[in-house]
N, C-alpha and C positions, 0 to 999 in steps of 0.2 A: 512742672516743664517741659518741653521736650524739643531738644534742639537737633538741627539737623548735621549730620557728622560731614565734611568736604571728605569724598575719597576722590583717590586717583591723583592724589594730586601732585604725583613727580613725573605726570606725562605732563609735558606743553600742550596750550592751547592752541588748537588750529585758526588761523588767522584766512587766509586763502585758499580753498579746498583742503587739499591734505596736507597746505605745506604749514610751517611754523613761523614765528615771527624772526629767528637764526636761521630757518631754512632761504628764508626768501631775502635776507641779508645777503647772504653768500653769493645766490643766484643771482644778485643785483649786482652785488662788487664781480663777479664772473665777465655779467654783461659787462661793464665800464670796462675792468682790463680788456678783456679782449674789445674793445671800441676805441680803444686807446691806442693797444695795437692795431688795429687797423688803419687807422689815421698816420700812422708813424712808419708801421712799414710798408715797402714800395710792392713788394714780391708776392702775390697769391700764394705761391708755392712755400714761401719763407714763413709768414703768415700763418699758415696750419701747420708747417712743424714746433710751429713756436706753441700754438691753440691748442693743440692737443695736449701734451702735461700739463701747461696751464687749467686745462678744462676740468682732468682727470684730475688734480689735486682741491680744485676749486669744489667739485661734485664731491668728493668726498668728504670734504669739511659740512658738507651741510648736509651730506646723508649717511655714512657711512658711520657707525657705534662697532667698533671691536672694544668687547669686554662690558658691553652694556655703558661705555661711558660715551661723551664724543669724541670729534677724533680730534680736537684743538688741544681737547686734557690729554689725549694719547700722546699729541707730539710732544707736546710740554714736558710731559714724565720723563719721554725719550729724550730731551734734552736736558734736564735736569740730570738724568742717572749720565748720560756724558760728561759733562760738566763735574759735581759733586764729587770728592775724593773717595775711594771705594776699599781702602783699609782704613781702620782705625786701631791707632796703637793704645793699648792701655797701657800707661806706669804706674803702678804700685810702690807708694811711698812707704820707708818703713816706720813712719808716725803709724799709717792707719795699720798696719801688720801688728803693733803691738795693742789699739785699741779692739782690734777683731782680736786679740786673744785672750782680752779680759773679760770682752762680754758673750763669747763661747763660754766661760768657766759663770759667769751668771746667769747665763741661759741653762746650763747644767745643774743648779745649783737648784732654780725654777722648777725645772723638771722633775725632780726627783723628792723634793715636798708633797706629804698626801693630804687633802683635803677631807676633814672629816663633814660626811653631812647629815644633819641631827633632823628626826622624824617629826619636827616641829616645823623644819625647812617645806621640806617635801610637802607636808598640809597643806603651810602657804600658797608655796606653789600650785598644789593641784586647785584651791580653791580660786584664784587668781585665772590662773589658765580660765579655769569653769563656768564663772563667775561673772556678773557684772561687775566692772569699776568702782561700785560703790566697796565692795568688799572691800579694798584695799580700808576702808574707812574701819571694818570689823578688827583687820587684822592688826592695825596700831593699837587698837583701844586695847587689844590684850598683853600687848607688848608691855 
């Protein structure tokens, strides 16, 4: 049986014309914010002064994708970068140091030992790699 594999799963579906659902929500939120500002602010000049930066922000949230990610995620990452500590101090304990020295000695001893490979082992490995899985039964019978 053949199954169709979905393609372009990283591209969002277009809902209305060229707009996705998220873009439509940001545009509707912009419209609602501008309507509330229009009702609350008496002067048209003050409304325009306040509406321009808000419109730019909402349109950026809807359409701008820095580094291939949505602008909302970019702002979230920027905020978390500003809030989280940037210096990590690592304090090494004396107990860790002693254990580390012991493990280094053990590792050095393991590296210096040599393993002798016999001809039969090489033959068995080549049979396993070149043959079907049934060859395992044949090898087990020889031992």
